[in-house]
N, C-alpha and C positions, 0 to 999 in steps of 0.2 A: 504494500500500500504506500503510494508516494504522494497522494493528494487527499485532502479532506476539505469539503466545502460546507460542512455542517458543524459549526462551532458557536456556542452561546457565550454570553457574558453575564455577570451578576446583575445586570440591569433588568433581566427578566424575572428576578425574585426567586428563581429556583436553580440558579447556577452559582458556583463559587470560584473565586480566583480573579486576579487582576488580568487585564487584557494581555499585557506583556508576558505573563506567566504561560499563557496558552501558546504564544509564539515560541518561547524558549523550549517548551515541551515538544512542539512540532519540529524544531530544529534538532533536538536530541533524538527524536524518532527517525529523522532522516527524510521528512516530508519535503517535497519540492514546492508544493502549493498548500497554503492554509487559507481557507475561506471562512470568514466570520459571517454567520447568518442567524443573528439573534432574532427573537420574535419581534416583528416590526410593529410600530405603533399605528393605530388608527385615529382619525380625527373625531374621537368620541366627545360627546357633550354630556355632562352630568353622569359619567360612568367611569370608574377606575378599574382597570383590569388587574387581576392578581397574577398574570402570567406573561406580561409583556411590558416593555418600557413605555412610559407615557410619551406623548409626542414631544414634550418639553425636554426629554433626555436624548432625543435623536441627534441633535447637533453635537453633543459631547461624544456620543458613540462614533459618529462619522469622523469627527476630528481625531479621536484616539486611534482608530484603525488606519486612517490616512497617515498619521504620524509614524505608526509602526511600519507601514509600507516603506517609508523613506529610511527609517532607522535600520531596518534589516534587509534592505534591498539586495545586498551582496551575499545574503545567506539563504533567503527564502522568498518566494513570491507570495504576497498577501493580497487577498481579494476582499473587497467590501460588499457584503450582501445582507439580505434579510430573509427571514422565513415568514411567509404570509399565507393566510387562507385565501380562498377565492370567495369574496363577498361582492356580488355584482353591483350593489349600490355604491361601492367605493372604487370601482375599477378606474374611472376617469381620474379620481384623486390620486390613486396609486401610480398611474402612468406619469402624472405630473411630478409627484414626489420623487420617483426614480430619476426623471430627467433633470430636475432642479438640483439634486444632490449628487449626481455623478455616481450612482450606484452601479456596481459591476454586474450584479446578477441578483435574482431572487429565486427562492425555491418554494414550491407549493407544499406546505405542511398543513393539511386541512384538519383542524381540531374540533370545529363546531358546526352544527347543522341546525337551522340554516344560517345562523349567525351566533356570535359569542353572547350577545345580550339576549337572554331568554331562550337560548338554544340548547341543544343536547351536545354533550362531549362525545366525540367519536370513539374514544377509547373505553367507554363504558357500554354496558349492554343497551342496545338500541332495538326498538320494535322494528319489524321488517320494513314498514313503510319509511321509517327514518333512515334505515340502512340504504334503501334505494335512493333516497334524497341525497345522502352522503355521496353515493356513487355518481349521481347526476352532477353534483356540484364539482367534484373532482374532475370529471370528464369535461365539463364546461370550462373549468380553469385551464386544463391542458390546452384546449382549443384556442384560448386567447393569445397564445404565443408569448405571454409575459414571463413564464417560468422556465428556468433552466432544467429542472427535473422535478419529479414528484417524491417528496420525502415520505417515508413510511406509508406507502399506499395501502398496506394491509393493517393499519392501526385498528380498524374496525374489529379485527379478530382478537383483540386483547381480552375482551369479555364475552364476545359472541360465543354461544355454547358449542357449536359444531360447524364444520364446513359443509353445511347443507346446500340444497339447491339454490337458495337465495344468496348465500355467501359465495358460492361458485359463480352464479350469474354476475355478481358484482365484480369478482375477480376477472372474469372474461371481458366484461365491458371496459374496465380500467386498462387492462393489458392491450385490448384491441385499439382503444383510443390512443394510448401512448405509442403503440406501434405505428399507427397511421400518421401521427404527428411527429414521429421520430424523437420522442422525449424519453430520456432514461427514467427508470424506476429505482428508487433507493432501497438497498438492502440495509436496514437500520441496525447498527451495532449496539446502540443503547438498548434496543428492544431485547437483544439476547441477554444482556445483563439483567434486565427487569424480569424476563421469563425465568431465569435461574433463581432470582430472589423470591419470586412468587410461586415457584414450584410447579409451573405449568407452561405449556406452549401458548404464546400470545402472538407477538409479532417480532421478527419475521415468522410468518406462518408457512410451513413447508408446502402445503397443498397449493397455496397462492403462487408460490415461486415455481412449482412444477408447471403450472399453466403459463407463467411468464417464459419458462424455458421452451415449452411446446410452441409458443408463438414467436420465439426468437427475439424477445424484448431485450433491449440494451439495459444493463444494470449498472448502478454506481454504488460503491460502498460509502456509507456515511457514518462517522463515529458518533455524531450527535452529541458532541462533547459538552458536558456541563461542569467539568473540572479539568484542570490541566493533566491530572493523573490519568484520566480516561484516554488521553492521547498516547501516553507512553506505555499503558498497560496492553501487552500483546495478547493476552488470553482470548478475549472476545474477537479481536481483529483476526486472529488466526482461525478461530471457529468460522467466522464469516467467509474468509477467503477459501477455506476448504469446502464450505457448503456450496458456494456459487460455482466453484470449479467442478464439483461432482455433478451439479445440475447442468453443466455445459453452457452457462450463461456468458454472453459477451460482456465483459467488464469495461466500462468507460473510466479512464483515469482523469481526463480533462473535460471541462465543459466550455 
């Protein structure tokens, strides 16, 4: 693994470590590219999210990552990104935000259906109709062309009880849409860590990735780092690399 485009900062309230510590860890690991993709802010009014930076902190985040780009330019390539959901009502705002701030890329990490405020969390058990809504939003997001890749597309399997006909239909549609749009799907390494801690398969979900392999989807490995130590810890990275190799998936290193 020589690139990682999925790195968070403490601004999202559930990550730990200074921005520079993540860079130092990436250099220690031997990465060629480190992409920061913290949970991006939305222009909410009268609502404070507990899992993303407020819009008022975006300037500091952008400044910090750009300064690290320059400081470590001779050691590692650093990319400035964000992780965002696809919320149609904010698409125009998001396009302008990316343009105005010189953002290198964004990834599609769809956590809420149909929206964060008053919506359902995709990593919890969802009724079948909401599961299909999740699928539709992810696929619509892919088609916008805004996103470099889809983070943890199988997040819905974290608490969904089995890979039944509905879960399979969702997997097929997401994989088909990603294939048609030539967008990679992320094999999420943090999910492996969570699955071991929770004592059950969640995400990455093997049956989902069997379908991705059948359809020859491109895959990208994402550490989804919330601490610098998760970048240097080889255990789950090695598990992920072995799993995608055994599936015969085409791994993308660069976006």
